[in-house]
Backbone as numpy.savetxt, mean C-alpha at the origin, in Angstrom:
# Nx Ny Nz CAx CAy CAz Cx Cy Cz
-40.20 -78.17 -25.29 -40.24 -76.84 -25.93 -39.34 -75.86 -25.18
-39.91 -75.79 -24.09 -39.00 -75.08 -22.45 -37.70 -75.24 -22.67
-37.26 -76.28 -22.78 -35.67 -77.02 -22.76 -35.29 -76.27 -24.31
-36.21 -76.24 -25.17 -35.11 -75.96 -26.48 -35.50 -74.41 -26.50
-36.16 -73.80 -25.84 -35.78 -72.32 -25.38 -34.70 -72.44 -24.57
-34.29 -72.59 -23.61 -33.68 -72.51 -22.44 -32.38 -72.41 -23.01
-32.27 -73.75 -24.11 -31.04 -74.32 -24.44 -30.09 -73.31 -25.55
-31.22 -72.66 -26.14 -30.70 -71.29 -27.41 -30.47 -70.13 -26.34
-30.94 -69.79 -25.59 -30.99 -68.58 -24.68 -29.26 -69.21 -24.38
-29.11 -70.47 -23.63 -27.75 -71.29 -23.29 -27.04 -70.61 -24.69
-26.86 -71.49 -25.60 -25.85 -71.11 -26.50 -25.72 -69.63 -26.97
-26.57 -68.73 -27.05 -26.49 -67.61 -27.27 -25.76 -66.84 -26.24
-26.22 -67.39 -25.14 -24.97 -66.39 -23.92 -23.81 -66.40 -24.46
-23.31 -68.09 -24.50 -21.83 -68.99 -24.90 -21.22 -68.11 -26.06
-22.40 -67.92 -26.79 -21.78 -67.43 -28.02 -21.58 -65.46 -28.06
-22.24 -65.26 -27.47 -22.32 -63.62 -26.93 -21.26 -63.19 -26.02
-20.53 -64.11 -25.16 -19.67 -63.84 -23.55 -18.73 -63.25 -24.03
-17.95 -63.28 -25.06 -17.21 -62.06 -25.18 -17.65 -60.75 -25.22
-18.48 -60.79 -25.82 -18.78 -59.43 -26.23 -19.52 -58.56 -25.04
-20.30 -59.40 -24.16 -21.03 -59.31 -22.80 -19.68 -58.80 -21.71
-18.51 -59.82 -22.11 -17.80 -59.44 -20.68 -17.41 -58.26 -21.30
-16.84 -57.76 -22.29 -16.05 -56.36 -23.23 -17.06 -55.30 -22.66
-18.50 -55.69 -22.88 -19.25 -54.20 -22.78 -19.15 -54.25 -21.19
-19.27 -55.39 -20.10 -18.79 -54.95 -18.70 -17.56 -54.35 -18.36
-16.56 -54.55 -19.00 -15.36 -54.19 -18.67 -15.17 -52.41 -19.06
-16.16 -52.11 -20.54 -16.11 -50.76 -20.58 -16.81 -49.76 -19.60
-18.07 -50.67 -19.29 -18.98 -49.74 -18.20 -18.01 -49.77 -17.00
-17.29 -50.76 -16.22 -16.59 -50.57 -14.93 -15.11 -49.80 -15.60
-14.63 -49.44 -16.47 -13.82 -48.79 -17.22 -14.12 -47.45 -17.31
-15.08 -46.76 -17.70 -15.60 -45.66 -17.60 -16.20 -45.31 -15.86
-16.86 -46.03 -15.89 -17.24 -45.28 -14.06 -16.19 -45.01 -13.50
-14.93 -46.01 -13.03 -13.53 -45.92 -12.90 -13.35 -44.64 -12.79
-12.91 -44.40 -14.48 -12.47 -42.58 -15.11 -13.31 -41.75 -14.26
-14.59 -41.75 -14.24 -15.52 -40.64 -13.86 -14.77 -40.39 -12.35
-15.02 -41.46 -11.99 -14.82 -41.44 -10.19 -13.35 -41.31 -10.16
-12.42 -41.17 -10.72 -10.92 -41.04 -10.61 -10.75 -39.74 -10.89
-11.73 -39.04 -11.71 -11.68 -37.63 -11.87 -12.52 -36.70 -11.10
-13.57 -37.12 -10.47 -14.48 -36.47 -9.42 -13.23 -36.53 -8.31
-12.46 -37.14 -8.00 -11.86 -37.17 -6.76 -10.80 -36.58 -6.76
-10.08 -36.45 -7.90 -9.05 -35.49 -7.83 -9.80 -34.01 -8.03
-10.99 -33.98 -8.60 -11.17 -32.41 -8.89 -11.17 -32.36 -7.35
-12.25 -32.92 -6.85 -12.39 -32.48 -5.07 -11.15 -32.67 -4.25
-10.23 -33.50 -4.80 -8.82 -32.92 -3.78 -8.19 -31.48 -4.48
-8.59 -31.16 -5.29 -7.62 -30.01 -5.89 -8.76 -28.70 -5.01
-9.67 -28.87 -5.15 -10.71 -27.80 -4.98 -10.49 -27.81 -3.24
-10.19 -28.49 -2.41 -9.75 -28.72 -1.13 -8.47 -28.29 -0.59
-7.39 -28.64 -1.72 -6.18 -27.99 -1.46 -6.45 -26.14 -2.04
-6.95 -26.03 -2.89 -7.34 -24.85 -3.27 -7.80 -23.92 -2.19
-8.93 -24.57 -1.14 -9.31 -23.73 0.00 -8.48 -23.77 1.01
-7.51 -24.47 0.75 -6.80 -24.31 2.01 -5.59 -23.24 2.07
-5.25 -23.53 0.45 -4.17 -22.13 0.31 -5.01 -20.96 0.45
-6.05 -20.74 -0.01 -6.42 -19.48 -0.13 -6.91 -18.98 1.74
-7.10 -19.90 2.63 -7.35 -19.71 3.86 -6.00 -19.38 4.70
-5.01 -19.99 4.39 -3.63 -19.28 4.46 -3.16 -18.04 3.76
-3.57 -17.87 2.76 -2.86 -16.63 2.34 -3.81 -15.48 2.99
-5.37 -15.68 3.61 -6.32 -14.86 4.13 -5.56 -14.49 5.20
-4.78 -15.45 6.18 -4.28 -15.44 7.54 -3.43 -14.52 7.45
-2.22 -14.91 6.34 -1.00 -13.98 5.86 -1.48 -12.76 6.15
-2.56 -12.27 5.10 -3.26 -10.59 4.96 -3.36 -10.45 6.15
-3.92 -10.93 6.76 -4.67 -10.43 8.23 -3.26 -10.06 9.02
-2.35 -10.72 8.88 -1.33 -10.48 9.71 -0.49 -9.59 9.35
-0.55 -9.25 8.02 0.01 -8.39 7.39 -0.91 -6.57 7.56
-2.11 -7.22 7.47 -3.04 -5.74 8.04 -2.71 -5.07 9.43
-2.27 -5.95 10.72 -2.33 -6.63 12.01 -1.01 -5.58 11.67
-0.09 -6.05 11.49 1.23 -5.41 11.54 1.36 -3.70 10.97
0.77 -3.84 9.69 0.58 -2.26 9.34 0.01 -1.69 10.03
-1.44 -2.00 10.89 -2.20 -0.56 11.53 -1.21 -0.79 12.95
-0.02 -1.39 13.12 1.21 -1.38 14.43 1.74 -0.74 14.07
1.96 -0.30 12.60 3.44 0.57 12.60 2.97 2.09 12.15
1.41 2.23 11.68 0.82 3.25 11.33 0.30 4.14 12.87
0.22 3.27 13.65 -0.07 3.46 15.24 1.58 4.40 15.74
2.66 2.99 15.20 3.95 3.43 16.21 4.42 4.94 15.11
3.99 4.82 13.81 4.39 6.34 13.15 3.65 7.69 13.94
2.13 6.89 13.94 1.62 8.43 14.21 2.23 8.81 15.79
2.92 7.91 16.63 3.33 8.36 17.92 4.85 9.17 17.99
5.48 8.53 17.14 6.89 9.02 16.49 6.86 10.79 16.00
5.55 10.71 15.25 5.35 12.10 14.33 5.05 12.86 15.35
4.04 12.60 16.37 3.36 13.55 17.09 3.89 14.47 17.55
3.46 15.88 17.00 4.09 17.27 17.38 4.94 17.69 18.64
4.15 17.00 20.04 4.33 16.85 21.16 5.77 16.45 21.55
5.80 15.08 21.18 7.19 14.25 21.14 8.40 15.18 20.73
7.97 15.63 19.10 9.04 16.26 18.72 9.33 17.26 19.46
8.64 18.13 20.07 8.73 19.08 20.59 9.77 18.96 21.78
8.97 17.75 22.63 9.72 17.60 23.67 10.95 16.92 23.01
11.53 16.43 22.42 12.86 16.02 21.81 13.62 17.40 21.66
12.92 18.15 20.78 14.18 19.36 20.47 14.60 20.08 21.97
13.39 20.06 22.96 13.75 20.79 23.80 14.71 19.91 25.06
14.21 18.78 25.06 15.00 17.85 26.19 16.47 17.96 25.97
16.47 17.00 24.71 17.95 16.49 23.94 18.53 17.37 23.47
17.95 18.07 22.63 19.20 19.33 21.34 18.86 20.38 22.10
18.44 20.48 23.22 18.40 21.73 23.62 18.19 22.79 22.92
16.66 22.78 22.13 16.55 24.08 20.88 15.36 24.79 22.00
15.40 26.32 21.43 14.12 26.87 22.24 13.25 27.35 21.12
12.22 27.93 21.01 11.28 28.88 20.05 11.84 30.10 20.16
12.26 30.48 18.54 13.12 31.37 18.08 12.41 32.32 19.03
12.79 33.52 18.98 12.20 34.83 18.83 11.98 35.50 17.47
11.27 36.78 17.62 10.87 37.19 16.24 12.13 37.83 15.81
13.03 37.91 16.27 14.56 38.71 15.99 14.98 37.49 15.45
14.70 36.23 15.26 15.75 35.14 14.73 15.12 34.28 13.95
13.59 34.85 12.99 12.74 34.29 12.64 12.95 35.14 11.01
13.59 33.64 9.89 13.52 34.73 8.76 12.37 33.37 7.71
12.08 34.37 6.59 10.98 33.76 5.38 11.23 33.36 4.40
11.72 32.23 3.96 11.89 31.96 2.61 10.85 31.60 1.83
11.76 32.12 0.35 10.18 32.04 -0.51 10.60 30.52 -1.49
9.99 30.49 -2.62 10.11 28.60 -2.85 11.12 28.76 -3.77
11.72 30.20 -3.79 12.92 30.50 -5.02 14.01 30.64 -4.00
14.17 30.74 -2.77 14.92 30.83 -1.85 15.38 32.46 -1.81
14.44 33.52 -2.03 14.49 34.65 -1.57 14.13 34.58 -0.17
15.08 35.72 0.56 14.43 35.67 2.18 14.04 37.11 2.17
12.86 36.97 3.05 11.87 38.05 3.31 11.91 38.23 5.23
11.67 39.44 4.93 11.81 39.58 6.59 11.50 40.97 6.70
10.99 41.61 8.00 10.40 42.62 8.60 11.61 43.94 8.19
10.50 44.82 7.43 11.03 45.84 7.08 12.39 46.78 7.80
12.30 46.29 8.97 13.01 47.35 10.38 14.27 46.17 10.71
14.60 45.12 9.82 15.59 44.25 10.26 16.58 44.16 8.51
17.42 44.15 8.35 17.89 43.60 7.54 17.99 42.06 7.12
18.01 41.55 6.20 18.71 39.95 6.29 19.16 39.82 5.01
20.05 38.86 5.18 21.31 38.16 4.36 20.81 37.19 3.75
21.06 36.77 1.82 20.74 35.77 1.74 21.28 34.21 2.13
20.13 33.56 1.89 20.29 32.19 2.72 21.63 31.33 1.53
22.88 30.94 2.07 23.83 30.30 1.46 23.43 29.08 0.81
24.13 29.01 -0.39 23.57 28.45 -1.68 22.54 28.21 -2.31
21.68 29.27 -1.69 20.45 29.61 -2.48 20.36 29.87 -4.09
20.06 29.12 -5.21 20.47 29.92 -6.35 19.48 31.43 -6.42
20.15 31.89 -7.62 19.22 33.16 -7.80 17.93 33.19 -8.23
17.04 34.13 -7.70 15.55 33.91 -8.19 15.14 33.80 -9.43
14.10 32.67 -9.70 14.03 32.89 -11.05 14.85 31.68 -11.92
16.10 30.91 -11.33 17.14 29.87 -12.27 16.45 28.76 -11.65
15.76 28.25 -10.56 15.29 27.01 -10.35 13.97 26.88 -10.63
13.94 25.38 -10.67 12.54 25.29 -10.78 11.87 25.14 -9.23
10.52 25.83 -9.29 10.22 26.12 -7.83 9.60 24.86 -7.68
9.38 23.80 -8.06 8.79 22.52 -7.66 9.72 21.37 -7.09
10.82 22.01 -7.55 12.24 20.53 -7.36 13.29 21.81 -6.58
12.82 22.75 -6.29 14.13 23.15 -5.06 13.66 22.70 -3.79
14.96 22.87 -3.19 14.57 22.81 -1.47 15.55 23.18 -0.72
14.93 23.03 0.77 16.42 24.04 1.82 17.25 23.62 1.65
18.36 24.01 2.16 19.67 23.90 2.30 19.70 22.73 2.97
19.07 22.33 3.97 19.36 20.96 4.69 18.80 19.72 4.11
18.15 20.29 2.87 17.80 18.96 2.61 16.28 18.84 2.55
15.46 19.69 3.39 13.78 19.28 3.22 13.01 19.81 2.17
11.85 19.96 2.71 10.82 20.69 1.53 10.98 21.80 1.31
10.57 22.29 0.15 10.75 23.48 0.07 10.20 24.87 1.22
11.59 25.65 1.42 10.77 26.66 2.78 10.24 27.81 2.29
9.24 28.02 3.10 8.49 29.58 2.47 8.30 29.96 3.78
8.10 30.75 3.61 7.35 31.97 4.90 5.16 31.69 5.06
5.08 31.76 5.81 3.84 31.87 6.16 3.28 33.34 6.25
1.73 33.66 5.72 1.49 35.08 5.59 1.05 35.11 6.98
1.21 36.51 7.45 0.68 36.66 8.74 -0.01 38.07 8.63
-1.06 37.78 9.49 -2.46 38.59 9.16 -2.28 39.75 10.00
-2.51 41.11 9.89 -2.45 42.27 10.50 -3.83 42.44 10.99
-3.95 42.76 12.39 -4.88 43.18 13.17 -6.20 42.91 12.20
-6.28 44.38 11.10 -7.23 44.50 10.54 -7.70 43.28 9.32
-6.90 42.14 9.74 -7.25 40.90 8.50 -6.48 40.75 7.25
-5.87 42.27 7.21 -5.12 41.86 5.70 -3.71 41.60 5.97
-3.32 41.01 4.80 -1.88 40.50 4.88 -0.59 41.29 4.75
0.39 41.08 5.75 1.32 42.25 5.82 1.95 42.42 4.27
2.45 43.40 4.45 3.00 44.21 2.50 4.28 43.01 2.23
4.91 42.66 3.51 6.28 42.05 3.28 6.47 40.44 2.52
5.15 39.79 2.74 5.19 38.59 2.43 4.83 38.42 0.89
4.96 37.47 0.55 4.76 37.13 -1.13 3.41 36.63 -0.97
2.89 36.17 -2.19 0.99 36.03 -2.50 1.19 34.00 -2.48
2.34 33.96 -2.68 2.14 32.63 -2.61 2.03 31.54 -1.59
1.26 30.90 -1.27 1.57 29.92 -0.01 2.90 29.63 0.62
3.21 30.15 2.13 4.44 29.78 2.42 4.00 29.20 3.92
5.29 28.77 4.23 5.75 27.93 5.81 6.44 28.96 6.64
5.98 29.03 7.58 7.10 29.79 8.45 8.05 28.62 9.12
9.01 28.84 9.11 10.44 28.32 9.68 10.92 28.54 10.67
């Protein structure tokens, strides 16, 4: 009887051999596809990490360049350097109080009452130009006079009320 059972098992195996082979091939193919996608995903992740590392290095280099440029700008715009260049190379001097004129944002010239002043050439009449867009004849920012303080702490009467700069 044992021979019969083993003989029957062999016959079933031979009859189902095609199905077993197909099932085994399917399992191997499924595992291969899963393994392929796992390796592909891991490779892409490594590529992205390398790209991120390169971008960070580039970012750090650019930050270092920016810091260097900011330091250079600070050196170039230092008032002591500009003053030295103006005195040494251009021969400029600090103006005396007789040579100082105060300009408002509208191009009006203000001066001490004891000294007459001529209007700035090319300045528009008061009220015709927009104060925000008006600039000095040299092309710089709007030139205005700084309010000076009297010994008693009050503003001098010949200074306008708006914020002004002394040029």
